[in-house]
C-alpha positions in Angstrom: -68.2 110.6 10.0 -71.1 108.8 12.3 -71.9 112.3 14.2 -71.6 114.6 11.0 -75.3 115.9 10.7 -74.4 116.7 6.6 -72.9 113.2 5.4 -69.6 115.4 4.1 -67.3 113.3 6.3 -65.6 110.3 4.7 -63.3 108.1 6.8 -60.4 106.4 5.3 -60.4 103.0 6.2 -64.2 102.7 7.0 -66.6 103.3 3.5 -69.7 104.9 4.3 -71.8 102.1 2.4 -70.7 100.2 5.5 -72.2 102.2 7.8 -75.9 102.9 7.1 -78.0 106.1 8.5 -79.8 105.1 11.6 -83.7 105.4 10.8 -85.0 107.3 13.9 -88.3 105.7 13.2 -87.4 102.3 14.4 -86.0 103.9 17.3 -89.4 104.6 18.6 -89.2 102.4 21.8 -90.9 103.8 24.7 -89.1 103.2 28.0 -92.8 100.9 29.1 -92.0 99.0 26.6 -88.4 98.6 27.0 -89.3 97.5 30.4 -92.2 95.3 29.3 -89.9 93.2 27.4 -87.0 93.0 29.8 -89.8 92.0 32.4 -91.4 89.3 30.6 -87.8 87.7 29.4 -88.0 83.9 31.1 -85.3 81.4 30.9 -86.8 78.9 28.9 -86.1 75.4 29.9 -88.5 73.4 28.2 -88.2 73.2 24.1 -90.7 72.3 21.8 -89.1 68.6 19.7 -88.6 71.5 16.8 -85.1 72.1 15.3 -84.3 75.9 15.1 -83.2 77.1 11.3 -79.2 77.7 11.2 -79.9 80.7 9.2 -82.3 82.3 12.5 -79.5 81.4 14.5 -77.0 83.1 11.9 -79.3 85.9 12.1 -78.6 86.5 15.9 -75.1 86.0 15.8 -75.1 89.1 13.5 -76.8 90.9 15.7 -75.3 90.1 18.6 -71.7 90.7 17.2 -73.5 94.4 18.3 -72.7 94.0 21.5 -70.2 96.1 23.6 -66.2 94.3 24.0 -63.8 95.4 25.8 -61.2 97.8 23.9 -63.8 97.2 21.2 -61.7 94.4 20.2 -64.4 92.2 18.6 -62.5 89.1 19.0 -65.4 86.9 20.3 -66.1 83.3 18.4 -68.8 81.2 18.0 -69.2 77.6 18.0 -72.9 76.3 17.5 -74.2 72.5 18.1 -77.2 71.2 16.8 -76.2 68.0 16.6 -78.5 65.6 18.6 -76.0 62.9 19.2 -73.7 65.4 20.3 -75.6 67.0 22.2 -76.8 63.7 24.0 -73.1 62.8 24.6 -72.6 66.6 26.8 -75.7 65.7 28.7 -74.0 61.8 29.5 -70.7 63.3 30.2 -72.5 65.8 33.3 -74.4 63.0 34.5 -70.7 61.2 34.6 -69.6 64.4 36.3 -72.4 65.0 39.0 -72.0 61.6 39.7 -68.2 61.7 40.3 -68.8 64.9 42.1 -71.3 63.3 44.8 -68.3 60.9 45.5 -65.5 63.8 45.9 -66.9 66.7 47.0 -70.8 65.6 48.5 -71.5 68.9 49.8 -71.1 71.2 46.6 -72.8 68.6 45.1 -76.1 68.4 47.5 -76.0 72.4 47.5 -76.6 72.1 43.5 -79.2 69.6 43.6 -77.2 66.8 41.5 -78.7 63.9 43.4 -81.8 65.4 42.3 -81.0 65.7 38.8 -79.4 62.0 38.7 -82.8 61.1 40.1 -84.9 62.3 37.7 -82.6 60.9 35.0 -83.2 57.3 36.7 -86.8 57.4 36.7 -88.0 59.6 33.9 -85.1 59.7 31.5 -85.2 63.4 31.3 -81.3 65.3 31.3 -81.3 68.1 33.2 -78.3 69.3 32.3 -78.7 69.5 28.3 -82.7 69.5 28.6 -84.3 68.7 25.2 -82.4 72.0 23.7 -82.4 71.9 20.0 -79.2 73.6 19.7 -76.4 74.9 22.2 -74.7 78.1 21.7 -71.0 78.4 22.6 -69.4 82.1 22.9 -65.3 82.1 23.1 -62.6 84.8 23.6 -58.6 84.7 23.8 -56.8 84.1 26.6 -55.5 87.3 26.6 -58.9 88.6 26.6 -58.6 91.0 30.2 -62.6 91.1 30.1 -63.3 87.9 28.1 -66.1 86.5 30.5 -67.9 90.1 30.4 -67.4 90.2 26.3 -69.1 87.3 26.1 -71.8 86.9 28.7 -73.1 90.3 26.7 -73.2 89.1 23.6 -75.2 86.1 24.7 -77.3 89.1 26.3 -77.6 90.6 23.2 -78.6 87.2 21.3 -81.4 86.1 24.0 -83.1 89.4 23.9 -82.9 89.2 20.0 -84.5 85.8 20.0 -87.6 86.6 21.3 -88.4 88.5 18.6 -88.4 85.3 16.4 -90.4 83.4 18.6 -87.2 81.3 20.3 -86.1 81.4 24.0 -83.0 80.9 26.1 -81.6 79.8 28.7 -77.6 79.9 30.0 -76.1 76.7 30.5 -73.9 76.8 33.9 -73.5 73.2 34.2 -71.2 72.9 31.0 -69.8 76.1 31.9 -68.3 74.4 35.5 -67.0 71.5 33.7 -65.4 73.2 31.1 -63.3 74.7 33.5 -62.4 71.5 35.8 -63.9 68.3 34.2 -61.4 66.5 31.6 -64.2 64.8 29.6 -66.1 67.6 29.2 -62.9 69.9 28.1 -62.0 66.8 25.3 -65.6 67.2 24.2 -66.2 70.7 23.8 -63.0 71.0 21.5 -61.8 74.7 22.5 -58.4 75.3 21.1 -55.4 75.8 23.6 -55.4 79.8 23.2 -59.6 80.6 23.7 -61.6 80.3 26.8 -65.1 79.6 26.5 -66.9 82.0 29.1 -70.8 81.7 27.6 -72.7 78.7 27.2 -76.6 78.9 26.0 -79.4 76.8 25.0 -81.9 77.9 22.3 -84.9 76.5 20.8 -88.5 77.3 20.4 -90.4 77.3 23.8 -92.3 74.4 24.8 -94.8 77.1 27.1 -96.4 80.3 26.6 -96.1 82.6 30.0 -99.3 85.1 30.4 -98.1 87.1 33.3 -94.7 89.1 34.4 -92.7 86.8 37.2 -91.7 89.0 40.3 -88.1 90.5 41.1 -86.6 91.2 44.4 -86.4 95.3 44.9 -82.6 96.7 44.0 -80.4 97.4 46.2 -78.8 100.7 45.5 -76.4 103.0 47.4 -76.5 106.5 46.3 -72.7 108.1 47.1 
Protein backbone atom coordinates (compact mmCIF):
# COMPACT_ATOMS: atom_id res chain seq x y z
CA UNK A 1 0.00 0.00 0.00
CA UNK A 2 2.81 2.40 0.90
CA UNK A 3 4.60 1.82 -2.42
CA UNK A 4 1.64 1.62 -4.85
CA UNK A 5 2.00 4.56 -7.30
CA UNK A 6 -1.73 4.80 -8.00
CA UNK A 7 -3.07 4.30 -4.48
CA UNK A 8 -5.06 1.28 -5.60
CA UNK A 9 -4.09 -1.07 -2.79
CA UNK A 10 -5.64 -1.13 0.67
CA UNK A 11 -4.39 -2.88 3.80
CA UNK A 12 -6.83 -4.70 6.01
CA UNK A 13 -5.24 -3.58 9.28
CA UNK A 14 -3.78 -0.21 8.28
CA UNK A 15 -6.33 2.27 6.86
CA UNK A 16 -5.00 4.55 4.15
CA UNK A 17 -6.06 7.62 6.13
CA UNK A 18 -3.50 6.62 8.78
CA UNK A 19 -0.76 6.80 6.14
CA UNK A 20 -0.79 10.30 4.63
CA UNK A 21 0.88 10.81 1.24
CA UNK A 22 4.53 11.83 1.21
CA UNK A 23 4.96 15.52 0.39
CA UNK A 24 7.87 15.50 -2.02
CA UNK A 25 8.51 19.23 -1.73
CA UNK A 26 9.29 18.79 1.97
CA UNK A 27 11.98 16.22 1.14
CA UNK A 28 14.06 18.59 -0.98
CA UNK A 29 16.95 18.93 1.47
CA UNK A 30 20.39 18.78 -0.09
CA UNK A 31 23.37 16.86 1.23
CA UNK A 32 25.00 20.20 2.01
CA UNK A 33 22.00 21.23 4.11
CA UNK A 34 22.01 17.94 5.99
CA UNK A 35 25.73 18.30 6.63
CA UNK A 36 25.33 21.83 7.94
CA UNK A 37 22.47 20.81 10.22
CA UNK A 38 24.43 17.90 11.65
CA UNK A 39 27.73 19.80 11.95
CA UNK A 40 26.12 22.75 13.73
CA UNK A 41 24.42 20.52 16.29
CA UNK A 42 26.00 20.86 19.75
CA UNK A 43 25.51 19.38 23.20
CA UNK A 44 23.87 22.22 25.13
CA UNK A 45 24.96 22.35 28.77
CA UNK A 46 23.78 25.82 29.73
CA UNK A 47 20.10 26.68 29.53
CA UNK A 48 18.01 29.80 29.97
CA UNK A 49 15.81 29.99 33.05
CA UNK A 50 12.75 29.37 30.91
CA UNK A 51 10.36 26.41 31.02
CA UNK A 52 9.72 24.33 27.92
CA UNK A 53 5.99 24.07 27.08
CA UNK A 54 4.68 20.54 27.48
CA UNK A 55 2.89 20.63 24.14
CA UNK A 56 6.24 21.35 22.48
CA UNK A 57 7.87 18.36 24.15
CA UNK A 58 4.89 16.21 23.20
CA UNK A 59 5.26 17.30 19.57
CA UNK A 60 8.94 16.33 19.57
CA UNK A 61 8.16 12.94 21.12
CA UNK A 62 5.53 12.40 18.43
CA UNK A 63 8.24 12.95 15.82
CA UNK A 64 10.74 10.76 17.68
CA UNK A 65 8.43 7.76 17.68
CA UNK A 66 9.33 7.28 14.01
CA UNK A 67 12.87 6.31 14.94
CA UNK A 68 13.82 2.70 14.12
CA UNK A 69 13.29 -0.03 16.70
CA UNK A 70 14.42 -3.65 16.72
CA UNK A 71 11.91 -5.86 14.88
CA UNK A 72 9.75 -2.71 14.56
CA UNK A 73 8.46 -3.43 18.08
CA UNK A 74 7.76 0.25 18.82
CA UNK A 75 7.72 -0.58 22.52
CA UNK A 76 9.48 2.45 23.97
CA UNK A 77 7.94 4.50 26.77
CA UNK A 78 8.73 8.08 27.74
CA UNK A 79 9.00 9.93 31.03
CA UNK A 80 9.23 13.72 31.10
CA UNK A 81 10.33 15.38 34.33
CA UNK A 82 9.88 19.14 34.38
CA UNK A 83 9.23 19.61 38.09
CA UNK A 84 12.05 21.80 39.42
CA UNK A 85 12.05 20.21 42.87
CA UNK A 86 12.31 16.69 41.48
CA UNK A 87 15.14 17.75 39.15
CA UNK A 88 17.00 19.29 42.09
CA UNK A 89 16.57 16.03 43.97
CA UNK A 90 18.24 14.18 41.10
CA UNK A 91 21.12 16.62 41.38
CA UNK A 92 21.40 16.08 45.13
CA UNK A 93 21.41 12.31 44.65
CA UNK A 94 24.13 12.73 42.05
CA UNK A 95 26.33 14.67 44.46
CA UNK A 96 25.85 11.94 47.05
CA UNK A 97 26.86 9.35 44.45
CA UNK A 98 30.02 11.26 43.58
CA UNK A 99 31.05 11.65 47.21
CA UNK A 100 30.47 7.94 47.83
CA UNK A 101 32.37 6.95 44.68
CA UNK A 102 35.33 9.14 45.64
CA UNK A 103 35.67 7.11 48.83
CA UNK A 104 35.03 3.68 47.34
CA UNK A 105 36.48 4.01 43.81
CA UNK A 106 38.82 7.01 43.89
CA UNK A 107 40.62 6.24 40.62
CA UNK A 108 37.37 5.99 38.67
CA UNK A 109 35.98 9.09 40.38
CA UNK A 110 39.03 11.16 39.54
CA UNK A 111 39.00 9.98 35.93
CA UNK A 112 35.42 11.27 35.70
CA UNK A 113 36.24 14.63 37.24
CA UNK A 114 34.12 14.17 40.37
CA UNK A 115 36.41 16.28 42.57
CA UNK A 116 36.14 19.24 40.21
CA UNK A 117 32.34 18.93 40.01
CA UNK A 118 31.99 18.77 43.79
CA UNK A 119 34.34 21.74 44.20
CA UNK A 120 32.22 23.79 41.81
CA UNK A 121 29.14 22.87 43.82
CA UNK A 122 30.81 23.95 47.07
CA UNK A 123 32.13 27.23 45.64
CA UNK A 124 29.44 28.28 43.16
CA UNK A 125 26.38 26.26 44.22
CA UNK A 126 26.19 25.00 40.64
CA UNK A 127 25.22 21.37 40.05
CA UNK A 128 26.84 19.97 36.90
CA UNK A 129 24.94 16.70 37.21
CA UNK A 130 21.54 18.12 36.36
CA UNK A 131 22.78 21.61 35.50
CA UNK A 132 19.86 24.04 35.26
CA UNK A 133 17.89 22.04 32.72
CA UNK A 134 14.15 22.80 32.80
CA UNK A 135 13.24 19.29 31.64
CA UNK A 136 14.67 15.78 31.57
CA UNK A 137 13.49 13.28 28.95
CA UNK A 138 13.79 9.59 29.83
CA UNK A 139 13.24 6.74 27.37
CA UNK A 140 12.77 3.19 28.55
CA UNK A 141 12.39 -0.21 26.90
CA UNK A 142 11.25 -3.63 28.14
CA UNK A 143 13.92 -5.80 29.72
CA UNK A 144 13.15 -8.35 27.02
CA UNK A 145 14.07 -5.94 24.21
CA UNK A 146 17.23 -7.36 22.67
CA UNK A 147 18.45 -4.00 21.39
CA UNK A 148 16.61 -1.74 23.82
CA UNK A 149 19.68 0.43 24.37
CA UNK A 150 20.01 1.11 20.65
CA UNK A 151 16.28 1.81 20.31
CA UNK A 152 16.34 4.38 23.12
CA UNK A 153 19.41 6.21 21.88
CA UNK A 154 18.00 6.30 18.34
CA UNK A 155 14.79 7.85 19.63
CA UNK A 156 16.68 10.49 21.63
CA UNK A 157 18.82 11.29 18.60
CA UNK A 158 15.65 12.01 16.62
CA UNK A 159 14.40 14.15 19.51
CA UNK A 160 17.70 16.03 19.73
CA UNK A 161 17.85 16.85 16.01
CA UNK A 162 14.16 17.79 15.83
CA UNK A 163 14.44 20.04 18.88
CA UNK A 164 16.58 22.53 16.98
CA UNK A 165 13.67 23.36 14.68
CA UNK A 166 11.84 24.91 17.64
CA UNK A 167 14.82 26.67 19.20
CA UNK A 168 15.69 24.05 21.82
CA UNK A 169 18.99 22.40 22.70
CA UNK A 170 19.77 19.03 24.26
CA UNK A 171 22.49 17.07 26.02
CA UNK A 172 22.63 13.40 26.93
CA UNK A 173 23.08 12.85 30.67
CA UNK A 174 25.51 10.01 31.18
CA UNK A 175 25.80 10.57 34.93
CA UNK A 176 22.16 9.70 35.56
CA UNK A 177 22.44 6.68 33.29
CA UNK A 178 25.40 5.37 35.29
CA UNK A 179 23.54 5.95 38.56
CA UNK A 180 20.41 4.25 37.22
CA UNK A 181 22.36 1.02 36.82
CA UNK A 182 24.14 0.86 40.17
CA UNK A 183 23.15 3.53 42.73
CA UNK A 184 20.10 2.57 44.79
CA UNK A 185 18.99 6.14 45.71
CA UNK A 186 18.82 7.09 42.03
CA UNK A 187 17.00 3.89 41.13
CA UNK A 188 14.44 4.77 43.79
CA UNK A 189 14.13 8.36 42.56
CA UNK A 190 13.62 7.35 38.93
CA UNK A 191 10.78 4.93 39.73
CA UNK A 192 11.38 2.80 36.63
CA UNK A 193 9.17 -0.35 36.62
CA UNK A 194 11.00 -3.61 37.33
CA UNK A 195 10.15 -4.99 33.89
CA UNK A 196 11.67 -2.03 32.05
CA UNK A 197 15.08 -0.44 31.69
CA UNK A 198 15.80 3.24 31.12
CA UNK A 199 18.63 3.58 28.60
CA UNK A 200 18.43 7.22 27.62
CA UNK A 201 18.41 10.47 29.61
CA UNK A 202 18.29 13.78 27.74
CA UNK A 203 18.36 17.29 29.18
CA UNK A 204 16.41 19.79 27.08
CA UNK A 205 15.83 23.52 27.25
CA UNK A 206 16.40 26.86 25.56
CA UNK A 207 20.15 27.38 24.98
CA UNK A 208 21.73 30.17 26.99
CA UNK A 209 24.38 30.83 24.33
CA UNK A 210 24.17 31.14 20.55
CA UNK A 211 27.08 29.67 18.60
CA UNK A 212 28.43 31.27 15.43
CA UNK A 213 30.87 28.68 14.09
CA UNK A 214 30.94 24.98 13.33
CA UNK A 215 32.99 22.88 15.79
CA UNK A 216 35.80 20.65 14.46
CA UNK A 217 35.67 16.88 14.66
CA UNK A 218 38.25 14.14 14.33
CA UNK A 219 38.43 12.67 10.81
CA UNK A 220 36.62 9.35 10.39
CA UNK A 221 38.60 6.14 10.75
CA UNK A 222 37.36 3.98 7.87
CA UNK A 223 38.41 0.45 6.93
CA UNK A 224 37.25 -0.74 3.51
CA UNK A 225 37.00 -4.51 3.02
